[in-house]
C-alpha positions in Angstrom: 100.0 93.4 89.0 99.5 93.9 92.7 102.9 95.2 93.6 104.4 98.5 92.4 107.0 98.5 89.7 110.2 99.4 91.5 112.8 99.1 88.7 113.4 101.8 86.1 114.4 99.3 83.5 111.2 97.3 83.8 109.1 100.5 83.7 110.9 101.9 80.6 110.5 98.5 78.8 106.8 98.6 79.6 106.6 102.3 78.3 108.3 101.2 75.0 105.4 98.9 74.1 103.2 100.2 71.3 100.2 102.1 72.8 101.6 102.2 76.3 101.6 105.3 78.5 101.8 106.3 82.1 98.8 107.9 83.8 98.6 109.7 87.1 95.4 109.3 89.1 94.4 111.4 92.1 92.1 110.1 94.9 91.6 111.2 98.4 94.7 113.3 98.7 96.9 110.6 97.1 98.4 110.4 93.7 99.4 107.1 92.0 101.0 106.5 88.6 100.2 103.5 86.4 101.6 102.2 83.2 98.7 101.2 81.0 97.7 98.9 79.5 99.0 95.8 81.2 101.8 97.5 83.2 100.7 98.2 86.7 101.2 100.7 89.5 104.6 102.5 89.5 106.6 103.4 92.6 106.6 107.2 93.1 110.4 107.5 92.8 110.3 105.5 89.5 107.5 107.6 88.2 109.5 110.8 88.8 112.5 109.2 86.9 110.2 108.3 84.0 108.8 111.9 83.9 112.4 113.2 83.8 113.6 110.8 81.0 114.5 112.6 77.8 112.5 110.2 75.6 109.3 110.7 77.6 106.9 113.6 76.8 104.0 114.9 79.0 100.7 115.5 77.2 100.0 118.7 79.1 96.4 117.5 79.6 95.9 118.3 83.3 93.4 120.7 84.8 95.9 123.6 84.9 97.8 124.7 81.8 101.3 123.3 81.3 100.7 120.3 83.7 100.4 116.7 82.6 98.5 113.6 83.8 99.7 111.3 81.0 103.2 110.6 79.6 104.3 108.7 76.5 107.5 107.8 74.8 108.5 110.3 72.0 
C-alpha cells in the first residue's frame, strides 16, 4: 500500500488478522507506524487511536522501560 490507512475500522480489521501487529519505526526525526504483515502505513492520528483502544496491548519493547514499539490485539 502506498497511501496511509486513514480509517480506524480498516486499521482495526487489519489488526484482528492472526499474526498482525502495529510497529513504530523511527528515522531521521520522523516516526511512522505500520500494520504488518500486509497492512501498510497508518496515519498518525489513527495510530494513536489504535494505541488507546482497550483491546490493544503494547509490548513494552522500546529502548526505555515502559515504552512500546509494537502493539497487538489482546
